[in-house]
C-alpha positions in Angstrom: 0.3 6.5 -73.5 -2.2 8.3 -71.3 -4.4 5.1 -71.0 -1.4 3.4 -69.9 -0.5 5.8 -67.0 -4.2 5.8 -66.1 -4.3 2.0 -65.8 -1.1 1.8 -64.2 -2.4 4.3 -61.4 -5.7 2.1 -61.2 -3.8 -1.0 -60.6 -1.6 1.0 -58.0 -4.8 1.9 -55.8 -6.3 -1.5 -56.1 -3.1 -3.1 -54.7 -3.0 -0.5 -51.8 -6.7 -1.3 -51.1 -6.1 -4.9 -51.2 -3.1 -4.7 -48.7 -5.0 -2.6 -46.4 -7.8 -5.2 -46.4 -5.2 -7.8 -45.7 -3.7 -6.2 -43.1 -7.2 -5.3 -41.2 -7.9 -9.1 -41.6 -4.6 -9.8 -39.4 -5.7 -7.4 -36.5 -6.5 -9.1 -33.2 -9.4 -7.7 -31.2 -10.1 -8.3 -27.6 -13.6 -9.8 -27.2 -14.0 -10.2 -23.6 -13.7 -12.6 -20.6 -15.5 -14.2 -17.8 -15.1 -12.6 -14.3 -13.2 -14.9 -12.0 -15.1 -16.6 -9.2 -13.6 -16.5 -6.0 -13.9 -19.2 -3.4 -12.5 -20.1 0.0 -11.4 -22.8 2.5 -13.2 -20.7 5.2 -16.9 -20.8 4.5 -17.9 -19.4 8.3 -18.4 -15.7 8.1 -15.8 -15.7 11.0 -12.1 -15.9 10.3 -10.2 -16.8 13.4 -6.9 -15.3 14.1 -4.6 -16.0 17.1 -0.9 -16.1 18.3 -1.1 -19.5 19.2 -1.8 -20.6 15.5 0.1 -17.9 13.9 2.0 -20.7 11.7 -1.2 -22.3 10.6 -2.9 -21.4 7.5 -5.7 -18.6 7.9 -7.5 -19.5 4.7 -6.7 -20.4 1.3 -8.5 -18.7 -1.6 -8.8 -20.2 -5.3 -10.7 -18.7 -8.3 -11.7 -19.6 -11.9 -9.8 -18.8 -15.0 -11.1 -15.6 -16.5 -10.6 -17.1 -20.1 -9.9 -14.1 -21.9 -10.9 -14.2 -25.6 -9.6 -12.4 -28.7 -10.9 -12.9 -32.5 -8.0 -15.4 -32.8 -9.2 -17.5 -29.6 -8.5 -17.8 -25.8 -5.7 -15.6 -24.9 -2.1 -17.0 -24.8 -0.7 -14.2 -22.9 0.1 -14.6 -19.1 -2.9 -13.3 -17.2 -1.8 -11.8 -13.5 -3.9 -11.7 -10.3 -4.3 -9.3 -7.3 -6.1 -10.3 -4.0 -7.6 -7.1 -2.8 -8.5 -7.0 1.0 -10.3 -3.8 2.5 -12.8 -2.8 5.2 -16.5 -3.3 4.6 -18.1 -0.1 3.1 -15.0 1.2 1.6 -15.6 -0.7 -1.8 -11.9 -1.3 -2.1 -11.1 2.4 -2.4 -9.4 3.2 0.6 -5.7 4.3 0.9 -4.9 1.5 3.3 -6.2 -1.4 1.1 -3.7 -4.4 1.0 -3.0 -5.7 -2.6 -1.3 -8.9 -2.8 0.2 -10.0 -6.1 -0.2 -13.5 -7.5 1.5 -14.2 -11.0 -0.2 -16.9 -13.1 -1.4 -18.9 -10.3 -5.3 -19.8 -9.6 -4.8 -19.7 -5.8 -3.2 -17.9 -2.9 -2.8 -19.3 0.6 -2.1 -16.9 3.8 -0.8 -17.8 7.0 -2.2 -16.5 10.3 0.8 -14.3 10.9 0.6 -13.1 7.6 -2.9 -12.1 7.2 -2.7 -10.7 10.7 0.0 -8.4 9.7 -2.1 -7.0 6.7 -4.9 -6.1 9.3 -2.6 -4.4 11.5 0.3 -2.8 9.4 -1.9 -2.1 6.4 -5.5 -1.7 7.2 -4.3 -0.3 10.7 -7.1 -1.9 12.3 -7.1 -2.2 16.3 -6.3 -5.5 17.8 -8.7 -7.3 20.0 -11.6 -5.5 18.3 -14.0 -7.1 15.8 -13.9 -5.7 12.1 -15.8 -6.3 9.0 -13.4 -7.0 6.1 -13.6 -7.9 2.4 -12.0 -9.7 0.0 -12.0 -10.3 -4.0 -9.8 -10.8 -7.0 -8.7 -8.7 -9.8 -7.5 -10.3 -12.9 -5.7 -8.5 -15.8 -3.5 -8.6 -18.7 -0.4 -6.9 -19.2 -0.2 -3.2 -18.7 -2.8 -3.7 -16.2 -5.3 -4.1 -19.3 -8.6 -5.7 -19.4 -9.4 -5.9 -15.5 -12.1 -8.3 -14.3 -13.2 -8.5 -10.7 -14.7 -11.4 -8.8 -17.1 -11.8 -6.3 -16.5 -10.4 -2.8 -16.0 -12.8 0.2 -16.9 -11.2 3.6 -15.6 -11.9 7.1 -15.3 -10.8 10.6 -11.8 -10.8 12.1 -10.4 -9.8 15.4 -6.8 -9.1 14.8 -4.3 -9.8 17.8 -1.5 -7.6 19.0 2.1 -8.3 18.0 5.3 -6.9 18.9 5.6 -3.3 17.2 7.6 -3.0 14.2 10.2 -0.4 16.2 11.0 -0.4 19.8 9.0 1.8 21.6 10.3 4.6 23.9 11.6 3.0 27.1 10.0 6.1 29.3 6.7 6.5 27.5 8.5 10.1 26.4 9.4 11.3 23.1 10.5 14.8 21.8 11.2 16.4 18.8 14.5 18.6 17.9 16.2 19.9 14.9 16.5 22.9 12.6 13.2 22.4 11.2 11.9 23.6 14.5 12.3 26.5 16.8 14.9 25.0 19.1 17.2 24.0 16.7 19.1 20.9 17.3 19.0 21.1 21.0 19.6 18.0 23.3 18.4 18.3 26.0 15.7 20.9 25.0 15.4 23.8 27.4 11.9 25.4 28.2 9.5 26.2 26.7 10.8 23.4 23.9 10.9 20.8 26.4 7.1 21.2 26.5 6.2 22.5 23.2 7.8 19.7 21.5 6.9 16.7 23.4 4.6 14.3 22.0 1.8 13.1 23.5 1.4 9.2 24.1 -1.9 8.2 22.5 -1.4 4.5 23.0 1.5 2.5 23.9 2.6 2.3 20.1 1.4 5.6 19.0 2.7 9.3 19.8 1.2 12.4 18.2 2.4 16.1 18.4 1.0 19.3 16.9 3.8 21.8 16.3 5.0 24.9 14.4 7.8 24.2 11.9 10.0 26.8 10.3 10.1 25.4 6.6 12.8 23.4 5.4 15.3 22.0 7.5 15.1 18.5 9.1 14.5 17.1 12.9 15.1 14.0 14.8 13.0 12.1 17.5 15.1 11.5 21.0 13.2 9.7 23.5 15.8 10.8 26.5 16.9 14.2 26.9 20.5 14.6 26.4 21.1 11.5 24.4 21.5 11.0 20.9 22.2 7.0 21.0 18.6 6.3 21.7 17.1 8.6 19.0 14.9 7.6 15.9 15.5 8.5 12.5 13.9 8.4 9.1 14.7 5.4 6.9 16.2 6.4 3.4 13.3 6.8 1.0 11.1 8.8 3.4 9.5 12.1 2.5 8.5 15.1 4.6 5.1 13.7 4.9 5.4 10.0 5.3 7.8 7.0 5.4 9.5 4.5 7.7 11.8 5.0 10.8 14.0 3.0 13.2 15.7 3.6 16.4 19.3 4.2 15.7 21.7 6.9 16.2 22.1 7.8 12.4 21.4 9.9 9.5 19.1 10.9 7.6 16.8 13.1 9.8 13.4 13.6 9.2 13.0 16.1 6.3 11.2 19.3 7.4 8.3 20.3 5.1 8.8 23.0 2.8 6.4 25.6 4.1 6.3 26.9 7.6 3.2 26.3 9.5 1.6 24.3 12.1 1.8 20.3 11.4 0.4 17.3 13.2 3.0 14.6 13.5 2.1 11.1 14.0 4.5 8.2 15.0 3.3 4.7 14.8 5.7 2.2 16.4 3.5 -0.6 15.5 3.7 -0.1 11.8 7.3 1.6 11.8 5.8 4.7 10.1 5.4 8.1 10.7 2.8 10.8 8.9 2.9 14.6 8.9 -0.3 16.7 8.1 -0.3 20.2 7.7 -3.2 21.7 9.6 
């Protein structure tokens, strides 16, 4: 009887081992791929951009298939791509890097107006000035896995000025008011707040202010003393330190920072964005 039990136990163990081996044989392993090779319709070192040609093609990019390989053969999964655009020297790590998603295709075309918009609104490059930029393509499988990067293309670009996303203050004046500030929601602002909460016009589309905030609360931006109907307010989704805004007599106000202290507020009408930095 003991021999029968031992034989049965041995048979069971062999069956488990055999089954485990069968399972191992069915596993799929990633074996690699080939970095895509990127090419462009513009072979010159300068990428021409102008408002007169804004509806024309700026450049057409194309790249080779990375041919992701598994032990079962070439991948049948959908491959996704991202075109990355950044300034030279940033090595595609800057916070302002432009990333354009491309699903499955092996090419991407850009209009002049579209590409110029990336340079101004995302990379925040100064219009009318020559800049050096770089482009590359990243390929990847699901869940952003197995990323491969192409060669890098380099261009000189001079973005052209476009109308700002948000209409700028009519008289070049901008003030801060609200319960996040020392003045409270005063409009018009009385001395000394009419000066201490007045923005400096850095350029036609950029205003900045360094001010002491109380912590908590909210604020709004007014361009005319005593008027609310020409104010600027934060768009829904913004946070105390960054977001989008628009010209409108509406809520919500800009959220004040949680902690009291000195802050620098930048209001960028060209991009329709604001940023707040604790000093």
